[in-house]
mmCIF file as gemmi writes it, N, C-alpha and C atoms, coordinates in Angstrom:
data_model
loop_
_atom_site.group_PDB
_atom_site.id
_atom_site.type_symbol
_atom_site.label_atom_id
_atom_site.label_alt_id
_atom_site.label_comp_id
_atom_site.label_asym_id
_atom_site.label_entity_id
_atom_site.label_seq_id
_atom_site.pdbx_PDB_ins_code
_atom_site.Cartn_x
_atom_site.Cartn_y
_atom_site.Cartn_z
_atom_site.occupancy
_atom_site.B_iso_or_equiv
_atom_site.pdbx_formal_charge
_atom_site.auth_seq_id
_atom_site.auth_asym_id
_atom_site.pdbx_PDB_model_num
ATOM 1 N N . UNK Axp A 1 ? 46.522 64.035 160.463 1 0 ? 1 A 1
ATOM 2 C CA . UNK Axp A 1 ? 46.52 62.676 160.123 1 0 ? 1 A 1
ATOM 3 C C . UNK Axp A 1 ? 46.573 61.986 161.518 1 0 ? 1 A 1
ATOM 4 N N . UNK Axp A 2 ? 46.655 62.47 162.521 1 0 ? 2 A 1
ATOM 5 C CA . UNK Axp A 2 ? 46.682 61.588 163.833 1 0 ? 2 A 1
ATOM 6 C C . UNK Axp A 2 ? 45.293 60.932 163.965 1 0 ? 2 A 1
ATOM 7 N N . UNK Axp A 3 ? 45.246 59.868 164.502 1 0 ? 3 A 1
ATOM 8 C CA . UNK Axp A 3 ? 44.176 59.109 164.969 1 0 ? 3 A 1
ATOM 9 C C . UNK Axp A 3 ? 43.682 59.641 166.207 1 0 ? 3 A 1
ATOM 10 N N . UNK Axp A 4 ? 42.315 59.666 166.544 1 0 ? 4 A 1
ATOM 11 C CA . UNK Axp A 4 ? 41.572 60.017 167.963 1 0 ? 4 A 1
ATOM 12 C C . UNK Axp A 4 ? 41.947 58.916 168.839 1 0 ? 4 A 1
ATOM 13 N N . UNK Axp A 5 ? 42.032 59.07 170.001 1 0 ? 5 A 1
ATOM 14 C CA . UNK Axp A 5 ? 42.387 58.165 170.796 1 0 ? 5 A 1
ATOM 15 C C . UNK Axp A 5 ? 41.304 58.528 172.104 1 0 ? 5 A 1
ATOM 16 N N . UNK Axp A 6 ? 40.48 57.264 172.353 1 0 ? 6 A 1
ATOM 17 C CA . UNK Axp A 6 ? 39.574 57.591 173.632 1 0 ? 6 A 1
ATOM 18 C C . UNK Axp A 6 ? 40.316 57.445 174.922 1 0 ? 6 A 1
ATOM 19 N N . UNK Axp A 7 ? 39.831 57.818 175.818 1 0 ? 7 A 1
ATOM 20 C CA . UNK Axp A 7 ? 40.313 57.409 177.261 1 0 ? 7 A 1
ATOM 21 C C . UNK Axp A 7 ? 40.234 56.172 177.583 1 0 ? 7 A 1
ATOM 22 N N . UNK Axp A 8 ? 39.438 55.31 177.077 1 0 ? 8 A 1
ATOM 23 C CA . UNK Axp A 8 ? 39.311 53.777 177.218 1 0 ? 8 A 1
ATOM 24 C C . UNK Axp A 8 ? 40.298 53.178 176.318 1 0 ? 8 A 1
ATOM 25 N N . UNK Axp A 9 ? 41.127 53.844 175.568 1 0 ? 9 A 1
ATOM 26 C CA . UNK Axp A 9 ? 42.18 53.158 175.106 1 0 ? 9 A 1
ATOM 27 C C . UNK Axp A 9 ? 43.602 53.48 175.621 1 0 ? 9 A 1
ATOM 28 N N . UNK Axp A 10 ? 43.621 54.347 176.584 1 0 ? 10 A 1
ATOM 29 C CA . UNK Axp A 10 ? 44.681 54.697 177.193 1 0 ? 10 A 1
ATOM 30 C C . UNK Axp A 10 ? 45.595 53.561 177.751 1 0 ? 10 A 1
ATOM 31 N N . UNK Axp A 11 ? 45.011 52.75 178.725 1 0 ? 11 A 1
ATOM 32 C CA . UNK Axp A 11 ? 45.738 51.299 178.932 1 0 ? 11 A 1
ATOM 33 C C . UNK Axp A 11 ? 46.247 50.559 177.629 1 0 ? 11 A 1
ATOM 34 N N . UNK Axp A 12 ? 45.81 50.582 176.514 1 0 ? 12 A 1
ATOM 35 C CA . UNK Axp A 12 ? 46.345 49.616 175.471 1 0 ? 12 A 1
ATOM 36 C C . UNK Axp A 12 ? 47.638 50.38 175.009 1 0 ? 12 A 1
ATOM 37 N N . UNK Axp A 13 ? 47.406 51.896 174.922 1 0 ? 13 A 1
ATOM 38 C CA . UNK Axp A 13 ? 48.616 52.717 174.433 1 0 ? 13 A 1
ATOM 39 C C . UNK Axp A 13 ? 49.911 52.534 175.656 1 0 ? 13 A 1
ATOM 40 N N . UNK Axp A 14 ? 49.596 52.575 176.751 1 0 ? 14 A 1
ATOM 41 C CA . UNK Axp A 14 ? 50.458 52.277 177.809 1 0 ? 14 A 1
ATOM 42 C C . UNK Axp A 14 ? 51.266 51.205 177.44 1 0 ? 14 A 1
ATOM 43 N N . UNK Axp A 15 ? 50.64 49.86 177.212 1 0 ? 15 A 1
ATOM 44 C CA . UNK Axp A 15 ? 51.329 48.819 177.121 1 0 ? 15 A 1
ATOM 45 C C . UNK Axp A 15 ? 51.974 48.741 175.7 1 0 ? 15 A 1
ATOM 46 N N . UNK Axp A 16 ? 51.481 49.232 174.808 1 0 ? 16 A 1
ATOM 47 C CA . UNK Axp A 16 ? 52.164 49.561 173.419 1 0 ? 16 A 1
ATOM 48 C C . UNK Axp A 16 ? 53.333 50.249 173.43 1 0 ? 16 A 1
ATOM 49 N N . UNK Axp A 17 ? 53.437 51.422 174.461 1 0 ? 17 A 1
ATOM 50 C CA . UNK Axp A 17 ? 54.722 52.115 174.349 1 0 ? 17 A 1
ATOM 51 C C . UNK Axp A 17 ? 55.502 51.727 175.311 1 0 ? 17 A 1
ATOM 52 N N . UNK Axp A 18 ? 55.233 50.617 175.85 1 0 ? 18 A 1
ATOM 53 C CA . UNK Axp A 18 ? 56.215 50.106 177.065 1 0 ? 18 A 1
ATOM 54 C C . UNK Axp A 18 ? 55.846 50.427 178.465 1 0 ? 18 A 1
ATOM 55 N N . UNK Axp A 19 ? 55.094 51.439 178.291 1 0 ? 19 A 1
ATOM 56 C CA . UNK Axp A 19 ? 54.908 52.063 180.054 1 0 ? 19 A 1
ATOM 57 C C . UNK Axp A 19 ? 53.595 51.446 180.657 1 0 ? 19 A 1
ATOM 58 N N . UNK Axp A 20 ? 53.694 50.999 181.981 1 0 ? 20 A 1
ATOM 59 C CA . UNK Axp A 20 ? 52.315 50.962 182.592 1 0 ? 20 A 1
ATOM 60 C C . UNK Axp A 20 ? 51.588 51.999 182.899 1 0 ? 20 A 1
ATOM 61 N N . UNK Axp A 21 ? 50.24 51.827 183.439 1 0 ? 21 A 1
ATOM 62 C CA . UNK Axp A 21 ? 49.368 52.878 183.211 1 0 ? 21 A 1
ATOM 63 C C . UNK Axp A 21 ? 49.871 53.937 184.554 1 0 ? 21 A 1
ATOM 64 N N . UNK Axp A 22 ? 50.493 53.572 185.387 1 0 ? 22 A 1
ATOM 65 C CA . UNK Axp A 22 ? 51.064 54.434 186.518 1 0 ? 22 A 1
ATOM 66 C C . UNK Axp A 22 ? 52.224 55.279 186.076 1 0 ? 22 A 1
ATOM 67 N N . UNK Axp A 23 ? 53.233 54.952 185.315 1 0 ? 23 A 1
ATOM 68 C CA . UNK Axp A 23 ? 53.966 55.504 184.596 1 0 ? 23 A 1
ATOM 69 C C . UNK Axp A 23 ? 53.593 56.375 183.723 1 0 ? 23 A 1
ATOM 70 N N . UNK Axp A 24 ? 52.576 56.159 183.012 1 0 ? 24 A 1
ATOM 71 C CA . UNK Axp A 24 ? 52.038 57.201 182.072 1 0 ? 24 A 1
ATOM 72 C C . UNK Axp A 24 ? 51.481 58.185 182.495 1 0 ? 24 A 1
ATOM 73 N N . UNK Axp A 25 ? 50.994 57.809 183.772 1 0 ? 25 A 1
ATOM 74 C CA . UNK Axp A 25 ? 50.12 58.994 184.898 1 0 ? 25 A 1
ATOM 75 C C . UNK Axp A 25 ? 51.148 59.921 185.217 1 0 ? 25 A 1
ATOM 76 N N . UNK Axp A 26 ? 52.261 59.104 185.597 1 0 ? 26 A 1
ATOM 77 C CA . UNK Axp A 26 ? 53.575 60.322 186.256 1 0 ? 26 A 1
ATOM 78 C C . UNK Axp A 26 ? 53.87 60.869 185.307 1 0 ? 26 A 1
ATOM 79 N N . UNK Axp A 27 ? 54.152 60.451 184.068 1 0 ? 27 A 1
ATOM 80 C CA . UNK Axp A 27 ? 54.668 61.239 182.933 1 0 ? 27 A 1
ATOM 81 C C . UNK Axp A 27 ? 53.777 62.352 182.557 1 0 ? 27 A 1
ATOM 82 N N . UNK Axp A 28 ? 52.537 62.149 182.578 1 0 ? 28 A 1
ATOM 83 C CA . UNK Axp A 28 ? 51.286 63.254 182.263 1 0 ? 28 A 1
ATOM 84 C C . UNK Axp A 28 ? 51.527 64.493 183.41 1 0 ? 28 A 1
ATOM 85 N N . UNK Axp A 29 ? 51.664 64.127 184.617 1 0 ? 29 A 1
ATOM 86 C CA . UNK Axp A 29 ? 51.77 64.963 185.751 1 0 ? 29 A 1
ATOM 87 C C . UNK Axp A 29 ? 52.992 65.625 185.73 1 0 ? 29 A 1
ATOM 88 N N . UNK Axp A 30 ? 54.165 65.084 185.203 1 0 ? 30 A 1
ATOM 89 C CA . UNK Axp A 30 ? 55.433 65.529 185.246 1 0 ? 30 A 1
ATOM 90 C C . UNK Axp A 30 ? 55.498 66.839 184.139 1 0 ? 30 A 1
ATOM 91 N N . UNK Axp A 31 ? 54.482 66.204 182.977 1 0 ? 31 A 1
ATOM 92 C CA . UNK Axp A 31 ? 54.509 67.283 181.73 1 0 ? 31 A 1
ATOM 93 C C . UNK Axp A 31 ? 53.731 68.347 182.073 1 0 ? 31 A 1
ATOM 94 N N . UNK Axp A 32 ? 52.499 68.12 182.688 1 0 ? 32 A 1
ATOM 95 C CA . UNK Axp A 32 ? 51.87 69.154 183.466 1 0 ? 32 A 1
ATOM 96 C C . UNK Axp A 32 ? 52.78 70.253 184.104 1 0 ? 32 A 1
ATOM 97 N N . UNK Axp A 33 ? 53.551 69.856 184.975 1 0 ? 33 A 1
ATOM 98 C CA . UNK Axp A 33 ? 54.454 70.584 185.867 1 0 ? 33 A 1
ATOM 99 C C . UNK Axp A 33 ? 55.569 71.456 184.997 1 0 ? 33 A 1
ATOM 100 N N . UNK Axp A 34 ? 56.174 70.513 184.012 1 0 ? 34 A 1
ATOM 101 C CA . UNK Axp A 34 ? 57.139 71.422 182.96 1 0 ? 34 A 1
ATOM 102 C C . UNK Axp A 34 ? 56.416 72.462 182.312 1 0 ? 34 A 1
ATOM 103 N N . UNK Axp A 35 ? 54.968 72.157 181.949 1 0 ? 35 A 1
ATOM 104 C CA . UNK Axp A 35 ? 54.31 73.225 181.14 1 0 ? 35 A 1
ATOM 105 C C . UNK Axp A 35 ? 54.083 74.448 181.994 1 0 ? 35 A 1
ATOM 106 N N . UNK Axp A 36 ? 53.745 74.414 183.221 1 0 ? 36 A 1
ATOM 107 C CA . UNK Axp A 36 ? 53.97 75.685 184.095 1 0 ? 36 A 1
ATOM 108 C C . UNK Axp A 36 ? 55.044 76.724 184 1 0 ? 36 A 1
ATOM 109 N N . UNK Axp A 37 ? 56.233 76.123 183.693 1 0 ? 37 A 1
ATOM 110 C CA . UNK Axp A 37 ? 57.14 77.183 183.498 1 0 ? 37 A 1
ATOM 111 C C . UNK Axp A 37 ? 57.513 77.028 182.056 1 0 ? 37 A 1
ATOM 112 N N . UNK Axp A 38 ? 57.3 76.417 181.086 1 0 ? 38 A 1
ATOM 113 C CA . UNK Axp A 38 ? 57.715 76.161 179.623 1 0 ? 38 A 1
ATOM 114 C C . UNK Axp A 38 ? 57.059 75.335 178.94 1 0 ? 38 A 1
ATOM 115 N N . UNK Axp A 39 ? 55.675 76.047 178.436 1 0 ? 39 A 1
ATOM 116 C CA . UNK Axp A 39 ? 54.644 75.18 177.676 1 0 ? 39 A 1
ATOM 117 C C . UNK Axp A 39 ? 55.36 74.739 176.589 1 0 ? 39 A 1
ATOM 118 N N . UNK Axp A 40 ? 56.176 75.511 175.991 1 0 ? 40 A 1
ATOM 119 C CA . UNK Axp A 40 ? 56.866 74.923 174.491 1 0 ? 40 A 1
ATOM 120 C C . UNK Axp A 40 ? 57.556 73.581 174.827 1 0 ? 40 A 1
ATOM 121 N N . UNK Axp A 41 ? 58.325 73.213 175.859 1 0 ? 41 A 1
ATOM 122 C CA . UNK Axp A 41 ? 58.986 72.349 176.07 1 0 ? 41 A 1
ATOM 123 C C . UNK Axp A 41 ? 58.19 71.092 176.142 1 0 ? 41 A 1
ATOM 124 N N . UNK Axp A 42 ? 56.915 71.468 176.813 1 0 ? 42 A 1
ATOM 125 C CA . UNK Axp A 42 ? 55.745 70.252 177.154 1 0 ? 42 A 1
ATOM 126 C C . UNK Axp A 42 ? 55.415 70.228 175.882 1 0 ? 42 A 1
ATOM 127 N N . UNK Axp A 43 ? 55.168 70.984 175.062 1 0 ? 43 A 1
ATOM 128 C CA . UNK Axp A 43 ? 54.411 70.594 173.405 1 0 ? 43 A 1
ATOM 129 C C . UNK Axp A 43 ? 55.369 69.855 172.912 1 0 ? 43 A 1
ATOM 130 N N . UNK Axp A 44 ? 57.034 69.978 173.063 1 0 ? 44 A 1
ATOM 131 C CA . UNK Axp A 44 ? 57.709 69.271 172.128 1 0 ? 44 A 1
ATOM 132 C C . UNK Axp A 44 ? 57.723 67.771 172.645 1 0 ? 44 A 1
ATOM 133 N N . UNK Axp A 45 ? 57.601 67.43 173.832 1 0 ? 45 A 1
ATOM 134 C CA . UNK Axp A 45 ? 57.666 66.089 174.523 1 0 ? 45 A 1
ATOM 135 C C . UNK Axp A 45 ? 56.377 65.531 173.915 1 0 ? 45 A 1
ATOM 136 N N . UNK Axp A 46 ? 55.287 66.157 174.046 1 0 ? 46 A 1
ATOM 137 C CA . UNK Axp A 46 ? 53.838 65.591 173.73 1 0 ? 46 A 1
ATOM 138 C C . UNK Axp A 46 ? 53.977 65.207 172.134 1 0 ? 46 A 1
ATOM 139 N N . UNK Axp A 47 ? 54.62 66.175 171.245 1 0 ? 47 A 1
ATOM 140 C CA . UNK Axp A 47 ? 54.242 65.972 169.908 1 0 ? 47 A 1
ATOM 141 C C . UNK Axp A 47 ? 55.458 64.861 169.202 1 0 ? 47 A 1
ATOM 142 N N . UNK Axp A 48 ? 56.515 64.99 170.542 1 0 ? 48 A 1
ATOM 143 C CA . UNK Axp A 48 ? 57.445 63.795 169.845 1 0 ? 48 A 1
ATOM 144 C C . UNK Axp A 48 ? 57.225 62.24 170.372 1 0 ? 48 A 1
ATOM 145 N N . UNK Axp A 49 ? 56.985 62.278 171.681 1 0 ? 49 A 1
ATOM 146 C CA . UNK Axp A 49 ? 56.222 60.922 172.219 1 0 ? 49 A 1
ATOM 147 C C . UNK Axp A 49 ? 54.989 60.501 172.087 1 0 ? 49 A 1
ATOM 148 N N . UNK Axp A 50 ? 54.108 61.464 172.057 1 0 ? 50 A 1
ATOM 149 C CA . UNK Axp A 50 ? 52.559 60.939 172.039 1 0 ? 50 A 1
ATOM 150 C C . UNK Axp A 50 ? 52.326 60.756 170.592 1 0 ? 50 A 1
ATOM 151 N N . UNK Axp A 51 ? 52.863 62.016 169.851 1 0 ? 51 A 1
ATOM 152 C CA . UNK Axp A 51 ? 52.321 61.988 168.294 1 0 ? 51 A 1
ATOM 153 C C . UNK Axp A 51 ? 53.099 61.502 167.492 1 0 ? 51 A 1
ATOM 154 N N . UNK Axp A 52 ? 54.567 61.064 167.892 1 0 ? 52 A 1
ATOM 155 C CA . UNK Axp A 52 ? 55.545 60.467 167.08 1 0 ? 52 A 1
ATOM 156 C C . UNK Axp A 52 ? 56.103 61.418 165.884 1 0 ? 52 A 1
ATOM 157 N N . UNK Axp A 53 ? 56.119 62.614 165.884 1 0 ? 53 A 1
ATOM 158 C CA . UNK Axp A 53 ? 56.734 63.697 165.073 1 0 ? 53 A 1
ATOM 159 C C . UNK Axp A 53 ? 58.127 63.267 165.376 1 0 ? 53 A 1
ATOM 160 N N . UNK Axp A 54 ? 58.788 63.859 164.082 1 0 ? 54 A 1
ATOM 161 C CA . UNK Axp A 54 ? 60.228 63.919 163.958 1 0 ? 54 A 1
ATOM 162 C C . UNK Axp A 54 ? 60.327 65.506 164.269 1 0 ? 54 A 1
ATOM 163 N N . UNK Axp A 55 ? 61.855 65.678 164.505 1 0 ? 55 A 1
ATOM 164 C CA . UNK Axp A 55 ? 62.004 66.91 165.126 1 0 ? 55 A 1
ATOM 165 C C . UNK Axp A 55 ? 61.567 68.022 164.069 1 0 ? 55 A 1
ATOM 166 N N . UNK Axp A 56 ? 61.924 67.726 162.958 1 0 ? 56 A 1
ATOM 167 C CA . UNK Axp A 56 ? 61.676 68.648 161.703 1 0 ? 56 A 1
ATOM 168 C C . UNK Axp A 56 ? 60.162 69.373 161.737 1 0 ? 56 A 1
ATOM 169 N N . UNK Axp A 57 ? 59.377 67.85 161.919 1 0 ? 57 A 1
ATOM 170 C CA . UNK Axp A 57 ? 57.752 68.079 162.067 1 0 ? 57 A 1
ATOM 171 C C . UNK Axp A 57 ? 57.37 68.948 163.422 1 0 ? 57 A 1
ATOM 172 N N . UNK Axp A 58 ? 58.015 68.623 164.409 1 0 ? 58 A 1
ATOM 173 C CA . UNK Axp A 58 ? 57.539 69.456 165.406 1 0 ? 58 A 1
ATOM 174 C C . UNK Axp A 58 ? 58.197 71.022 165.349 1 0 ? 58 A 1
ATOM 175 N N . UNK Axp A 59 ? 59.019 71.292 164.808 1 0 ? 59 A 1
ATOM 176 C CA . UNK Axp A 59 ? 59.311 72.618 164.191 1 0 ? 59 A 1
ATOM 177 C C . UNK Axp A 59 ? 58.453 73.288 163.46 1 0 ? 59 A 1
ATOM 178 N N . UNK Axp A 60 ? 58.09 72.548 162.633 1 0 ? 60 A 1
ATOM 179 C CA . UNK Axp A 60 ? 57.08 73.209 161.543 1 0 ? 60 A 1
ATOM 180 C C . UNK Axp A 60 ? 55.779 73.666 162.114 1 0 ? 60 A 1
ATOM 181 N N . UNK Axp A 61 ? 55.552 72.481 163.263 1 0 ? 61 A 1
ATOM 182 C CA . UNK Axp A 61 ? 54.146 72.582 164.006 1 0 ? 61 A 1
ATOM 183 C C . UNK Axp A 61 ? 54.07 73.894 165.018 1 0 ? 61 A 1
ATOM 184 N N . UNK Axp A 62 ? 55.228 73.772 165.476 1 0 ? 62 A 1
ATOM 185 C CA . UNK Axp A 62 ? 55.218 74.992 166.613 1 0 ? 62 A 1
ATOM 186 C C . UNK Axp A 62 ? 55.911 76.159 166.111 1 0 ? 62 A 1
ATOM 187 N N . UNK Axp A 63 ? 56.127 76.365 164.75 1 0 ? 63 A 1
ATOM 188 C CA . UNK Axp A 63 ? 56.753 77.812 164.125 1 0 ? 63 A 1
ATOM 189 C C . UNK Axp A 63 ? 57.872 78.064 164.753 1 0 ? 63 A 1
ATOM 190 N N . UNK Axp A 64 ? 58.839 77.027 165.298 1 0 ? 64 A 1
ATOM 191 C CA . UNK Axp A 64 ? 60.116 77.49 165.599 1 0 ? 64 A 1
ATOM 192 C C . UNK Axp A 64 ? 61.256 76.624 164.868 1 0 ? 64 A 1
ATOM 193 N N . UNK Axp A 65 ? 62.607 77.015 165.229 1 0 ? 65 A 1
ATOM 194 C CA . UNK Axp A 65 ? 63.403 76.092 164.363 1 0 ? 65 A 1
ATOM 195 C C . UNK Axp A 65 ? 63.845 74.953 164.92 1 0 ? 65 A 1
ATOM 196 N N . UNK Axp A 66 ? 64.577 74.179 163.817 1 0 ? 66 A 1
ATOM 197 C CA . UNK Axp A 66 ? 64.935 72.981 164.304 1 0 ? 66 A 1
ATOM 198 C C . UNK Axp A 66 ? 65.914 72.683 165.69 1 0 ? 66 A 1
ATOM 199 N N . UNK Axp A 67 ? 66.722 73.569 165.495 1 0 ? 67 A 1
ATOM 200 C CA . UNK Axp A 67 ? 67.832 74.008 166.635 1 0 ? 67 A 1
ATOM 201 C C . UNK Axp A 67 ? 67.136 74.043 167.799 1 0 ? 67 A 1
ATOM 202 N N . UNK Axp A 68 ? 65.87 75.096 167.968 1 0 ? 68 A 1
ATOM 203 C CA . UNK Axp A 68 ? 64.919 75.245 169.403 1 0 ? 68 A 1
ATOM 204 C C . UNK Axp A 68 ? 64.505 73.95 169.72 1 0 ? 68 A 1
ATOM 205 N N . UNK Axp A 69 ? 63.88 73.101 168.606 1 0 ? 69 A 1
ATOM 206 C CA . UNK Axp A 69 ? 63.306 71.693 169.045 1 0 ? 69 A 1
ATOM 207 C C . UNK Axp A 69 ? 64.332 70.776 169.615 1 0 ? 69 A 1
ATOM 208 N N . UNK Axp A 70 ? 65.404 70.829 168.965 1 0 ? 70 A 1
ATOM 209 C CA . UNK Axp A 70 ? 66.74 69.721 169.342 1 0 ? 70 A 1
ATOM 210 C C . UNK Axp A 70 ? 66.847 70.345 171.005 1 0 ? 70 A 1
ATOM 211 N N . UNK Axp A 71 ? 67.117 71.731 171.23 1 0 ? 71 A 1
ATOM 212 C CA . UNK Axp A 71 ? 67.601 72.189 172.495 1 0 ? 71 A 1
ATOM 213 C C . UNK Axp A 71 ? 66.282 71.778 173.476 1 0 ? 71 A 1
ATOM 214 N N . UNK Axp A 72 ? 65.154 72.019 173.149 1 0 ? 72 A 1
ATOM 215 C CA . UNK Axp A 72 ? 63.918 71.626 173.944 1 0 ? 72 A 1
ATOM 216 C C . UNK Axp A 72 ? 63.897 70.295 174.278 1 0 ? 72 A 1
ATOM 217 N N . UNK Axp A 73 ? 63.835 69.364 173.191 1 0 ? 73 A 1
ATOM 218 C CA . UNK Axp A 73 ? 63.781 68.125 173.476 1 0 ? 73 A 1
ATOM 219 C C . UNK Axp A 73 ? 65.007 67.414 174.441 1 0 ? 73 A 1
ATOM 220 N N . UNK Axp A 74 ? 66.085 68.061 174.259 1 0 ? 74 A 1
ATOM 221 C CA . UNK Axp A 74 ? 67.351 67.643 175.219 1 0 ? 74 A 1
ATOM 222 C C . UNK Axp A 74 ? 67.156 68.146 176.563 1 0 ? 74 A 1
ATOM 223 N N . UNK Axp A 75 ? 66.681 69.314 177.014 1 0 ? 75 A 1
ATOM 224 C CA . UNK Axp A 75 ? 66.565 69.713 177.79 1 0 ? 75 A 1
ATOM 225 C C . UNK Axp A 75 ? 65.145 68.982 178.976 1 0 ? 75 A 1
ATOM 226 N N . UNK Axp A 76 ? 64.054 68.773 178.091 1 0 ? 76 A 1
ATOM 227 C CA . UNK Axp A 76 ? 62.978 68.104 178.528 1 0 ? 76 A 1
ATOM 228 C C . UNK Axp A 76 ? 63.018 66.912 178.72 1 0 ? 76 A 1
ATOM 229 N N . UNK Axp A 77 ? 63.834 66.069 178.196 1 0 ? 77 A 1
ATOM 230 C CA . UNK Axp A 77 ? 64.152 64.755 178.295 1 0 ? 77 A 1
ATOM 231 C C . UNK Axp A 77 ? 65.011 64.549 179.558 1 0 ? 77 A 1
ATOM 232 N N . UNK Axp A 78 ? 65.938 65.401 179.723 1 0 ? 78 A 1
ATOM 233 C CA . UNK Axp A 78 ? 66.895 65.508 181.065 1 0 ? 78 A 1
ATOM 234 C C . UNK Axp A 78 ? 65.988 65.893 182.389 1 0 ? 78 A 1
ATOM 235 N N . UNK Axp A 79 ? 65.408 66.957 182.136 1 0 ? 79 A 1
ATOM 236 C CA . UNK Axp A 79 ? 64.483 67.205 183.263 1 0 ? 79 A 1
ATOM 237 C C . UNK Axp A 79 ? 63.325 66.308 183.543 1 0 ? 79 A 1
ATOM 238 N N . UNK Axp A 80 ? 62.533 65.379 182.652 1 0 ? 80 A 1
ATOM 239 C CA . UNK Axp A 80 ? 61.729 64.742 182.887 1 0 ? 80 A 1
ATOM 240 C C . UNK Axp A 80 ? 62.397 63.33 183.321 1 0 ? 80 A 1
ATOM 241 N N . UNK Axp A 81 ? 63.48 63.283 183.073 1 0 ? 81 A 1
ATOM 242 C CA . UNK Axp A 81 ? 64.335 61.939 183.705 1 0 ? 81 A 1
ATOM 243 C C . UNK Axp A 81 ? 64.584 62.077 185.312 1 0 ? 81 A 1
ATOM 244 N N . UNK Axp A 82 ? 65.141 63.443 185.451 1 0 ? 82 A 1
ATOM 245 C CA . UNK Axp A 82 ? 65.411 63.635 187.082 1 0 ? 82 A 1
ATOM 246 C C . UNK Axp A 82 ? 63.987 63.786 187.592 1 0 ? 82 A 1
ATOM 247 N N . UNK Axp A 83 ? 62.868 64.384 186.976 1 0 ? 83 A 1
ATOM 248 C CA . UNK Axp A 83 ? 61.733 64.298 187.867 1 0 ? 83 A 1
ATOM 249 C C . UNK Axp A 83 ? 61.2 62.952 187.953 1 0 ? 83 A 1
ATOM 250 N N . UNK Axp A 84 ? 61.285 61.889 187.182 1 0 ? 84 A 1
ATOM 251 C CA . UNK Axp A 84 ? 60.776 60.783 187.43 1 0 ? 84 A 1
ATOM 252 C C . UNK Axp A 84 ? 61.718 59.716 187.777 1 0 ? 84 A 1
ATOM 253 N N . UNK Axp A 85 ? 62.59 60.064 188.055 1 0 ? 85 A 1
ATOM 254 C CA . UNK Axp A 85 ? 63.704 58.983 188.997 1 0 ? 85 A 1
ATOM 255 C C . UNK Axp A 85 ? 63.001 58.493 189.696 1 0 ? 85 A 1
ATOM 256 N N . UNK Axp A 86 ? 62.95 57.02 189.69 1 0 ? 86 A 1
ATOM 257 C CA . UNK Axp A 86 ? 62.787 56.382 190.637 1 0 ? 86 A 1
ATOM 258 C C . UNK Axp A 86 ? 61.297 55.69 190.325 1 0 ? 86 A 1
ATOM 259 N N . UNK Axp A 87 ? 60.801 56.313 189.23 1 0 ? 87 A 1
ATOM 260 C CA . UNK Axp A 87 ? 59.328 55.451 188.656 1 0 ? 87 A 1
ATOM 261 C C . UNK Axp A 87 ? 59.834 54.603 187.747 1 0 ? 87 A 1
ATOM 262 N N . UNK Axp A 88 ? 58.825 53.553 187.393 1 0 ? 88 A 1
ATOM 263 C CA . UNK Axp A 88 ? 58.946 52.259 186.351 1 0 ? 88 A 1
ATOM 264 C C . UNK Axp A 88 ? 58.917 52.765 185.034 1 0 ? 88 A 1
ATOM 265 N N . UNK Axp A 89 ? 59.77 53.504 184.196 1 0 ? 89 A 1
ATOM 266 C CA . UNK Axp A 89 ? 59.832 53.696 182.906 1 0 ? 89 A 1
ATOM 267 C C . UNK Axp A 89 ? 60.665 52.932 182.018 1 0 ? 89 A 1
ATOM 268 N N . UNK Axp A 90 ? 59.95 51.619 181.695 1 0 ? 90 A 1
ATOM 269 C CA . UNK Axp A 90 ? 60.879 50.67 181.097 1 0 ? 90 A 1
ATOM 270 C C . UNK Axp A 90 ? 60.436 50.771 179.781 1 0 ? 90 A 1
C-alpha cells in the first residue's frame, strides 16, 4: 500500500519530514553503513522511518518477533544518533 516516490520528490519529502536534503543524505549514508554489519537493523529503520510502519507491522514484514524489532529499533536509533551527531537533524 506504499506510494511510489520518484527521486525528484526526495527534496519535498525531506521538507515534509523536517529534514533538509543534506541531513537526509547523511541518514542514508549512515543507514548504508549500519546495513554493512546488520542489514535487519537497517531494514527496521527504513520501515519505521521511511515507510511509517508500526513495530508490529515491521515484525510481520521481517518475520521476526515484536521484541526483536523493539530491540533493533532502540539500538539503531542510538547508533544513528551517535553516528550523525553534529548533523542538522531537526
